[in-house]
The first five atom37 places (N, CA, C, CB, O) and aatype in JSON, in Angstrom:
{
  "aatype": [12, 9, 6, 5, 11, 6, 15, 7, 14, 6, 10, 10, 6, 19, 19, 6, 19, 1, 3, 7, 6, 19, 19, 10, 1, 1, 0, 3, 15, 15, 5, 7, 15, 7, 6, 14, 10, 19, 15, 9, 1, 13, 15, 6, 6, 0, 1, 6, 9, 10, 7, 7, 5, 0, 7, 2, 10, 7, 11, 15, 12, 9, 0, 0, 7, 10, 5, 12, 19, 7, 10, 12, 13, 1, 5, 5, 0, 6, 0, 0, 7, 8, 6, 0, 15, 0, 3, 6, 3, 6, 2, 0, 0, 3, 16, 14, 0, 6, 15, 19, 3, 1, 8, 1, 10, 8],
  "atom_mask": [
    [1, 1, 1, 1, 1],
    [1, 1, 1, 1, 1],
    [1, 1, 1, 1, 1],
    [1, 1, 1, 1, 1],
    [1, 1, 1, 1, 1],
    [1, 1, 1, 1, 1],
    [1, 1, 1, 1, 1],
    [1, 1, 1, 0, 1],
    [1, 1, 1, 1, 1],
    [1, 1, 1, 1, 1],
    [1, 1, 1, 1, 1],
    [1, 1, 1, 1, 1],
    [1, 1, 1, 1, 1],
    [1, 1, 1, 1, 1],
    [1, 1, 1, 1, 1],
    [1, 1, 1, 1, 1],
    [1, 1, 1, 1, 1],
    [1, 1, 1, 1, 1],
    [1, 1, 1, 1, 1],
    [1, 1, 1, 0, 1],
    [1, 1, 1, 1, 1],
    [1, 1, 1, 1, 1],
    [1, 1, 1, 1, 1],
    [1, 1, 1, 1, 1],
    [1, 1, 1, 1, 1],
    [1, 1, 1, 1, 1],
    [1, 1, 1, 1, 1],
    [1, 1, 1, 1, 1],
    [1, 1, 1, 1, 1],
    [1, 1, 1, 1, 1],
    [1, 1, 1, 1, 1],
    [1, 1, 1, 0, 1],
    [1, 1, 1, 1, 1],
    [1, 1, 1, 0, 1],
    [1, 1, 1, 1, 1],
    [1, 1, 1, 1, 1],
    [1, 1, 1, 1, 1],
    [1, 1, 1, 1, 1],
    [1, 1, 1, 1, 1],
    [1, 1, 1, 1, 1],
    [1, 1, 1, 1, 1],
    [1, 1, 1, 1, 1],
    [1, 1, 1, 1, 1],
    [1, 1, 1, 1, 1],
    [1, 1, 1, 1, 1],
    [1, 1, 1, 1, 1],
    [1, 1, 1, 1, 1],
    [1, 1, 1, 1, 1],
    [1, 1, 1, 1, 1],
    [1, 1, 1, 1, 1],
    [1, 1, 1, 0, 1],
    [1, 1, 1, 0, 1],
    [1, 1, 1, 1, 1],
    [1, 1, 1, 1, 1],
    [1, 1, 1, 0, 1],
    [1, 1, 1, 1, 1],
    [1, 1, 1, 1, 1],
    [1, 1, 1, 0, 1],
    [1, 1, 1, 1, 1],
    [1, 1, 1, 1, 1],
    [1, 1, 1, 1, 1],
    [1, 1, 1, 1, 1],
    [1, 1, 1, 1, 1],
    [1, 1, 1, 1, 1],
    [1, 1, 1, 0, 1],
    [1, 1, 1, 1, 1],
    [1, 1, 1, 1, 1],
    [1, 1, 1, 1, 1],
    [1, 1, 1, 1, 1],
    [1, 1, 1, 0, 1],
    [1, 1, 1, 1, 1],
    [1, 1, 1, 1, 1],
    [1, 1, 1, 1, 1],
    [1, 1, 1, 1, 1],
    [1, 1, 1, 1, 1],
    [1, 1, 1, 1, 1],
    [1, 1, 1, 1, 1],
    [1, 1, 1, 1, 1],
    [1, 1, 1, 1, 1],
    [1, 1, 1, 1, 1],
    [1, 1, 1, 0, 1],
    [1, 1, 1, 1, 1],
    [1, 1, 1, 1, 1],
    [1, 1, 1, 1, 1],
    [1, 1, 1, 1, 1],
    [1, 1, 1, 1, 1],
    [1, 1, 1, 1, 1],
    [1, 1, 1, 1, 1],
    [1, 1, 1, 1, 1],
    [1, 1, 1, 1, 1],
    [1, 1, 1, 1, 1],
    [1, 1, 1, 1, 1],
    [1, 1, 1, 1, 1],
    [1, 1, 1, 1, 1],
    [1, 1, 1, 1, 1],
    [1, 1, 1, 1, 1],
    [1, 1, 1, 1, 1],
    [1, 1, 1, 1, 1],
    [1, 1, 1, 1, 1],
    [1, 1, 1, 1, 1],
    [1, 1, 1, 1, 1],
    [1, 1, 1, 1, 1],
    [1, 1, 1, 1, 1],
    [1, 1, 1, 1, 1],
    [1, 1, 1, 1, 1],
    [1, 1, 1, 1, 1]
  ],
  "atom_positions": [
    [[99.62, 119.4, 115.49], [100.89, 118.76, 115.25], [102.0, 119.81, 115.36], [100.91, 118.08, 113.86], [101.85, 120.94, 114.9]],
    [[103.1, 119.43, 115.95], [104.26, 120.31, 116.09], [105.16, 120.09, 114.89], [105.02, 120.05, 117.42], [105.43, 118.95, 114.52]],
    [[105.62, 121.16, 114.29], [106.52, 121.04, 113.16], [107.9, 121.52, 113.53], [105.99, 121.82, 111.95], [108.05, 122.57, 114.16]],
    [[108.92, 120.75, 113.16], [110.3, 121.13, 113.39], [110.84, 121.78, 112.13], [111.16, 119.92, 113.8], [110.45, 121.42, 111.02]],
    [[111.73, 122.75, 112.3], [112.38, 123.37, 111.16], [113.38, 122.38, 110.58], [113.08, 124.69, 111.55], [113.99, 121.6, 111.31]],
    [[113.54, 122.43, 109.28], [114.49, 121.54, 108.59], [115.93, 121.95, 108.83], [114.2, 121.54, 107.1], [116.84, 121.14, 108.64]],
    [[116.16, 123.19, 109.26], [117.52, 123.7, 109.41], [118.26, 123.1, 110.6], [117.49, 125.19, 109.53], [119.46, 123.34, 110.75]],
    [[117.59, 122.36, 111.44], [118.25, 121.75, 112.59], [117.88, 122.47, 113.88], [0.0, 0.0, 0.0], [117.09, 123.41, 113.87]],
    [[118.47, 122.02, 114.96], [118.13, 122.59, 116.26], [118.62, 124.03, 116.4], [118.72, 121.73, 117.38], [119.65, 124.42, 115.85]],
    [[117.86, 124.8, 117.15], [118.23, 126.18, 117.44], [118.71, 126.26, 118.88], [117.04, 127.15, 117.18], [118.26, 125.49, 119.74]],
    [[119.6, 127.18, 119.14], [120.07, 127.41, 120.49], [119.13, 128.42, 121.14], [121.55, 127.9, 120.51], [118.97, 129.54, 120.65]],
    [[118.52, 128.0, 122.24], [117.58, 128.85, 122.96], [118.16, 129.18, 124.33], [116.2, 128.16, 123.09], [119.0, 128.46, 124.85]],
    [[117.68, 130.29, 124.91], [118.1, 130.64, 126.25], [116.9, 131.11, 127.06], [119.19, 131.73, 126.22], [115.96, 131.69, 126.52]],
    [[116.95, 130.84, 128.35], [115.93, 131.29, 129.29], [116.6, 132.35, 130.15], [115.35, 130.09, 130.16], [117.6, 132.08, 130.82]],
    [[116.04, 133.56, 130.13], [116.65, 134.66, 130.88], [115.58, 135.47, 131.6], [117.46, 135.56, 129.96], [114.43, 135.56, 131.16]],
    [[116.0, 136.05, 132.71], [115.14, 137.0, 133.41], [115.49, 138.37, 132.86], [115.33, 136.93, 134.99], [116.6, 138.86, 133.04]],
    [[114.52, 138.99, 132.18], [114.82, 140.26, 131.5], [114.54, 141.48, 132.36], [114.01, 140.36, 130.23], [115.16, 142.53, 132.15]],
    [[113.66, 141.37, 133.3], [113.4, 142.44, 134.28], [112.64, 141.83, 135.44], [112.59, 143.63, 133.63], [112.2, 140.68, 135.37]],
    [[112.48, 142.58, 136.49], [111.79, 142.05, 137.67], [110.46, 141.41, 137.3], [111.56, 143.17, 138.68], [109.56, 142.06, 136.78]],
    [[110.36, 140.13, 137.59], [109.1, 139.44, 137.41], [108.84, 138.92, 136.01], [0.0, 0.0, 0.0], [107.76, 138.38, 135.77]],
    [[109.77, 139.06, 135.07], [109.55, 138.54, 133.72], [110.72, 137.65, 133.3], [109.36, 139.69, 132.71], [111.88, 138.05, 133.35]],
    [[110.37, 136.44, 132.89], [111.34, 135.46, 132.42], [110.92, 135.09, 131.0], [111.41, 134.18, 133.36], [109.74, 134.86, 130.74]],
    [[111.9, 135.03, 130.08], [111.57, 134.74, 128.69], [112.41, 133.61, 128.13], [111.75, 135.99, 127.83], [113.53, 133.35, 128.59]],
    [[111.85, 132.93, 127.14], [112.57, 131.96, 126.32], [112.76, 132.64, 124.98], [111.8, 130.57, 126.2], [111.79, 133.07, 124.35]],
    [[114.0, 132.74, 124.54], [114.28, 133.41, 123.27], [115.41, 132.69, 122.55], [114.63, 134.91, 123.49], [116.14, 131.88, 123.13]],
    [[115.54, 133.01, 121.28], [116.66, 132.48, 120.51], [117.93, 133.11, 121.04], [116.48, 132.75, 118.98], [117.97, 134.3, 121.31]],
    [[118.98, 132.32, 121.18], [120.25, 132.85, 121.67], [120.82, 133.84, 120.66], [121.25, 131.72, 121.95], [121.47, 134.81, 121.04]],
    [[120.59, 133.58, 119.38], [121.04, 134.48, 118.32], [119.79, 135.15, 117.74], [121.86, 133.72, 117.21], [119.15, 134.59, 116.86]],
    [[119.46, 136.31, 118.24], [118.22, 136.97, 117.82], [118.25, 137.4, 116.36], [117.96, 138.16, 118.69], [117.22, 137.82, 115.83]],
    [[119.4, 137.3, 115.67], [119.46, 137.65, 114.25], [118.75, 136.61, 113.38], [120.91, 137.8, 113.81], [118.49, 136.87, 112.21]],
    [[118.45, 135.43, 113.96], [117.78, 134.38, 113.2], [116.27, 134.56, 113.15], [118.09, 133.03, 113.8], [115.59, 133.8, 112.46]],
    [[115.75, 135.52, 113.82], [114.32, 135.76, 113.82], [114.04, 137.09, 114.48], [0.0, 0.0, 0.0], [114.94, 137.9, 114.69]],
    [[112.79, 137.3, 114.79], [112.44, 138.54, 115.45], [113.03, 138.56, 116.86], [110.91, 138.73, 115.49], [113.33, 137.51, 117.42]],
    [[113.19, 139.73, 117.42], [113.7, 139.85, 118.78], [112.66, 139.5, 119.82], [0.0, 0.0, 0.0], [112.96, 139.51, 121.02]],
    [[111.45, 139.2, 119.38], [110.36, 138.87, 120.3], [110.6, 137.52, 120.95], [109.01, 138.87, 119.56], [110.98, 136.57, 120.27]],
    [[110.39, 137.42, 122.27], [110.57, 136.14, 122.96], [109.59, 135.09, 122.42], [110.37, 136.31, 124.48], [108.48, 135.42, 121.99]],
    [[110.01, 133.83, 122.46], [109.12, 132.73, 122.07], [108.08, 132.49, 123.16], [109.94, 131.45, 121.81], [106.93, 132.17, 122.86]],
    [[108.49, 132.65, 124.42], [107.62, 132.48, 125.58], [107.99, 133.54, 126.59], [107.74, 131.05, 126.19], [109.16, 133.87, 126.76]],
    [[106.98, 134.07, 127.26], [107.24, 135.05, 128.31], [106.35, 134.73, 129.51], [106.98, 136.5, 127.8], [105.15, 134.49, 129.36]],
    [[106.94, 134.73, 130.68], [106.19, 134.54, 131.93], [106.44, 135.78, 132.78], [106.62, 133.21, 132.69], [107.58, 136.12, 133.08]],
    [[105.35, 136.45, 133.16], [105.48, 137.66, 133.96], [104.72, 137.48, 135.27], [104.96, 138.91, 133.18], [103.54, 137.13, 135.28]],
    [[105.41, 137.73, 136.36], [104.81, 137.64, 137.68], [104.41, 139.04, 138.14], [105.78, 136.97, 138.7], [105.17, 140.0, 137.95]],
    [[103.24, 139.15, 138.73], [102.81, 140.44, 139.26], [103.66, 140.81, 140.48], [101.3, 140.4, 139.64], [104.38, 139.97, 141.02]],
    [[103.57, 142.06, 140.89], [104.32, 142.49, 142.08], [103.9, 141.69, 143.3], [104.1, 144.0, 142.33], [104.73, 141.31, 144.13]],
    [[102.59, 141.44, 143.4], [102.09, 140.65, 144.54], [102.69, 139.24, 144.52], [100.54, 140.56, 144.49], [103.11, 138.74, 145.57]],
    [[102.74, 138.61, 143.35], [103.31, 137.26, 143.25], [104.79, 137.28, 143.6], [103.1, 136.69, 141.83], [105.27, 136.38, 144.28]],
    [[105.52, 138.3, 143.15], [106.95, 138.41, 143.47], [107.16, 138.54, 144.96], [107.58, 139.6, 142.74], [108.1, 137.98, 145.51]],
    [[106.29, 139.29, 145.63], [106.39, 139.42, 147.09], [106.15, 138.08, 147.77], [105.39, 140.47, 147.61], [106.87, 137.71, 148.7]],
    [[105.15, 137.37, 147.31], [104.82, 136.06, 147.89], [105.99, 135.09, 147.69], [103.53, 135.49, 147.26], [106.31, 134.31, 148.59]],
    [[106.61, 135.14, 146.52], [107.7, 134.22, 146.19], [109.02, 134.61, 146.83], [107.87, 134.14, 144.71], [109.98, 133.84, 146.79]],
    [[109.09, 135.77, 147.41], [110.28, 136.18, 148.15], [111.56, 136.17, 147.32], [0.0, 0.0, 0.0], [112.58, 135.66, 147.78]],
    [[111.52, 136.73, 146.14], [112.74, 136.8, 145.33], [113.01, 135.57, 144.49], [0.0, 0.0, 0.0], [114.05, 135.5, 143.82]],
    [[112.13, 134.6, 144.49], [112.33, 133.37, 143.73], [111.51, 133.32, 142.43], [111.98, 132.18, 144.59], [111.43, 132.27, 141.79]],
    [[110.91, 134.44, 142.04], [110.08, 134.46, 140.83], [110.9, 134.07, 139.6], [109.46, 135.86, 140.63], [110.42, 133.33, 138.75]],
    [[112.13, 134.57, 139.51], [112.97, 134.24, 138.36], [113.24, 132.75, 138.28], [0.0, 0.0, 0.0], [113.15, 132.17, 137.2]],
    [[113.57, 132.13, 139.4], [113.82, 130.68, 139.41], [112.57, 129.89, 139.07], [114.35, 130.26, 140.78], [112.63, 128.89, 138.36]],
    [[111.43, 130.34, 139.59], [110.17, 129.66, 139.29], [109.85, 129.78, 137.81], [109.02, 130.23, 140.14], [109.45, 128.8, 137.18]],
    [[110.01, 130.97, 137.24], [109.74, 131.17, 135.82], [110.63, 130.3, 134.95], [0.0, 0.0, 0.0], [110.17, 129.72, 133.97]],
    [[111.91, 130.22, 135.31], [112.84, 129.38, 134.55], [112.42, 127.91, 134.64], [114.29, 129.55, 135.07], [112.49, 127.18, 133.65]],
    [[112.0, 127.48, 135.82], [111.54, 126.09, 135.99], [110.28, 125.81, 135.19], [111.28, 125.79, 137.47], [110.12, 124.73, 134.62]],
    [[109.38, 126.78, 135.13], [108.15, 126.61, 134.36], [108.45, 126.47, 132.87], [107.2, 127.8, 134.6], [107.87, 125.63, 132.19]],
    [[109.37, 127.28, 132.37], [109.73, 127.2, 130.96], [110.45, 125.88, 130.67], [110.62, 128.39, 130.56], [110.21, 125.25, 129.64]],
    [[111.32, 125.46, 131.58], [112.03, 124.18, 131.4], [111.03, 123.02, 131.34], [113.03, 123.95, 132.56], [111.19, 122.1, 130.53]],
    [[110.0, 123.06, 132.18], [108.99, 122.0, 132.16], [108.24, 122.02, 130.82], [107.99, 122.17, 133.33], [107.93, 120.96, 130.28]],
    [[107.96, 123.19, 130.3], [107.3, 123.3, 129.0], [108.16, 122.73, 127.89], [0.0, 0.0, 0.0], [107.65, 122.05, 127.0]],
    [[109.46, 122.99, 127.93], [110.38, 122.46, 126.92], [110.45, 120.94, 126.99], [111.78, 123.06, 127.09], [110.52, 120.27, 125.96]],
    [[110.42, 120.38, 128.2], [110.42, 118.93, 128.35], [109.15, 118.34, 127.74], [110.53, 118.54, 129.85], [109.18, 117.28, 127.12]],
    [[108.03, 119.03, 127.93], [106.76, 118.56, 127.37], [106.81, 118.58, 125.85], [105.59, 119.41, 127.88], [106.32, 117.66, 125.2]],
    [[107.38, 119.61, 125.27], [107.52, 119.69, 123.81], [108.39, 118.54, 123.31], [108.12, 121.07, 123.39], [108.08, 117.93, 122.29]],
    [[109.48, 118.25, 124.01], [110.34, 117.12, 123.64], [109.57, 115.82, 123.65], [0.0, 0.0, 0.0], [109.73, 115.0, 122.74]],
    [[108.76, 115.62, 124.67], [107.93, 114.41, 124.77], [106.95, 114.34, 123.6], [107.17, 114.39, 126.12], [106.74, 113.27, 123.03]],
    [[106.35, 115.46, 123.26], [105.4, 115.49, 122.14], [106.09, 115.13, 120.83], [104.74, 116.87, 122.04], [105.53, 114.4, 120.01]],
    [[107.31, 115.65, 120.61], [108.07, 115.31, 119.4], [108.36, 113.82, 119.35], [109.38, 116.11, 119.35], [108.22, 113.19, 118.3]],
    [[108.77, 113.24, 120.48], [109.07, 111.81, 120.52], [107.83, 110.98, 120.21], [109.64, 111.41, 121.9], [107.9, 110.01, 119.46]],
    [[106.69, 111.37, 120.78], [105.45, 110.65, 120.54], [105.04, 110.73, 119.07], [104.33, 111.2, 121.43], [104.58, 109.74, 118.5]],
    [[105.22, 111.9, 118.46], [104.89, 112.03, 117.04], [105.81, 111.17, 116.19], [104.99, 113.5, 116.59], [105.37, 110.54, 115.23]],
    [[107.09, 111.13, 116.53], [108.05, 110.32, 115.78], [107.7, 108.84, 115.92], [109.5, 110.57, 116.27], [107.75, 108.09, 114.94]],
    [[107.33, 108.41, 117.13], [106.95, 107.02, 117.34], [105.68, 106.68, 116.57], [106.76, 106.73, 118.82], [105.58, 105.61, 115.98]],
    [[104.71, 107.59, 116.58], [103.46, 107.36, 115.85], [103.74, 107.25, 114.36], [102.44, 108.49, 116.13], [103.16, 106.4, 113.68]],
    [[104.62, 108.09, 113.84], [104.97, 108.03, 112.42], [105.67, 106.71, 112.11], [105.88, 109.23, 112.02], [105.44, 106.12, 111.05]],
    [[106.5, 106.23, 113.01], [107.17, 104.94, 112.84], [106.19, 103.79, 112.83], [0.0, 0.0, 0.0], [106.34, 102.85, 112.05]],
    [[105.17, 103.86, 113.71], [104.16, 102.81, 113.75], [103.31, 102.81, 112.49], [103.26, 102.97, 114.98], [102.94, 101.75, 111.99]],
    [[103.0, 104.01, 111.97], [102.22, 104.1, 110.74], [103.0, 103.49, 109.58], [101.86, 105.56, 110.43], [102.42, 102.77, 108.77]],
    [[104.29, 103.77, 109.5], [105.12, 103.21, 108.43], [105.17, 101.69, 108.55], [106.56, 103.8, 108.48], [105.11, 100.99, 107.55]],
    [[105.29, 101.19, 109.77], [105.33, 99.75, 110.01], [104.0, 99.11, 109.62], [105.65, 99.45, 111.48], [103.97, 98.02, 109.05]],
    [[102.89, 99.77, 109.94], [101.56, 99.25, 109.6], [101.38, 99.21, 108.09], [100.45, 100.11, 110.24], [100.78, 98.27, 107.56]],
    [[101.9, 100.23, 107.37], [101.82, 100.24, 105.91], [102.59, 99.07, 105.33], [102.37, 101.56, 105.35], [102.12, 98.44, 104.38]],
    [[103.76, 98.77, 105.88], [104.56, 97.64, 105.41], [103.82, 96.33, 105.65], [105.94, 97.61, 106.1], [103.83, 95.44, 104.8]],
    [[103.18, 96.21, 106.83], [102.41, 95.0, 107.14], [101.24, 94.84, 106.18], [101.92, 95.04, 108.59], [100.93, 93.72, 105.76]],
    [[100.58, 95.95, 105.82], [99.46, 95.93, 104.9], [99.91, 95.45, 103.53], [98.8, 97.31, 104.8], [99.26, 94.63, 102.89]],
    [[101.05, 95.98, 103.08], [101.58, 95.57, 101.77], [101.93, 94.1, 101.77], [102.81, 96.41, 101.41], [101.74, 93.43, 100.76]],
    [[102.44, 93.58, 102.85], [102.78, 92.15, 102.94], [101.51, 91.3, 102.91], [103.57, 91.87, 104.23], [101.52, 90.19, 102.38]],
    [[100.42, 91.83, 103.48], [99.16, 91.09, 103.5], [98.56, 91.01, 102.11], [98.18, 91.76, 104.46], [97.76, 90.1, 101.85]],
    [[98.9, 91.91, 101.2], [98.39, 91.89, 99.84], [99.1, 90.87, 98.96], [98.53, 93.27, 99.22], [98.71, 90.67, 97.81]],
    [[100.12, 90.21, 99.47], [100.89, 89.23, 98.71], [100.02, 88.0, 98.49], [102.2, 88.86, 99.45], [99.35, 87.55, 99.42]],
    [[100.02, 87.44, 97.27], [99.21, 86.24, 97.02], [99.61, 85.09, 97.93], [99.35, 85.8, 95.55], [100.78, 84.94, 98.28]],
    [[98.64, 84.29, 98.31], [98.87, 83.19, 99.27], [99.87, 82.18, 98.75], [97.57, 82.49, 99.58], [100.68, 81.66, 99.52]],
    [[99.82, 81.87, 97.43], [100.74, 80.86, 96.91], [102.19, 81.28, 97.04], [100.43, 80.57, 95.47], [103.05, 80.43, 97.27]],
    [[102.5, 82.58, 96.89], [103.89, 83.0, 97.03], [104.34, 82.91, 98.49], [104.08, 84.43, 96.5], [105.51, 82.67, 98.77]],
    [[103.42, 83.12, 99.4], [103.75, 83.0, 100.81], [104.0, 81.53, 101.15], [102.61, 83.57, 101.7], [104.93, 81.23, 101.9]],
    [[103.19, 80.61, 100.6], [103.34, 79.19, 100.87], [104.68, 78.67, 100.38], [102.21, 78.41, 100.24], [105.26, 77.79, 101.02]],
    [[105.19, 79.19, 99.28], [106.47, 78.73, 98.75], [107.61, 79.03, 99.71], [106.75, 79.36, 97.41], [108.63, 78.34, 99.69]],
    [[107.46, 80.06, 100.55], [108.53, 80.47, 101.43], [108.33, 80.0, 102.87], [108.67, 81.97, 101.4], [109.14, 80.3, 103.75]],
    [[107.27, 79.28, 103.11], [106.96, 78.82, 104.45], [107.75, 77.55, 104.74], [105.44, 78.57, 104.61], [107.85, 76.66, 103.9]],
    [[108.3, 77.48, 105.95], [109.0, 76.26, 106.37], [108.0, 75.3, 106.96], [110.11, 76.58, 107.4], [107.12, 75.7, 107.72]],
    [[108.14, 74.0, 106.61], [107.2, 72.98, 107.13], [107.9, 72.08, 108.1], [106.59, 72.16, 105.99], [107.28, 71.16, 108.64]]
  ]
}
């Protein structure tokens, strides 16, 4: 399960820090360690094959990962909503039949 911090959203940035390495880090590194949250490093051979596009590819890979995390958060929120709805339905099912009959339209 993914846990969100209670303090609210953090501002993150994706940057190329040196040849062949792209990182996701907090925009304000004073809020945590200076260590990147995610790092993608391309070998020299990969950089040659990519012809100078390693930085763009790394940024795209991190962006895709962030989209996946967003999807996972949405799915967890929806699942929690369905569980709450199911609990409400269960509680309604525990209601005595006679009280339900009094409120039924004929």
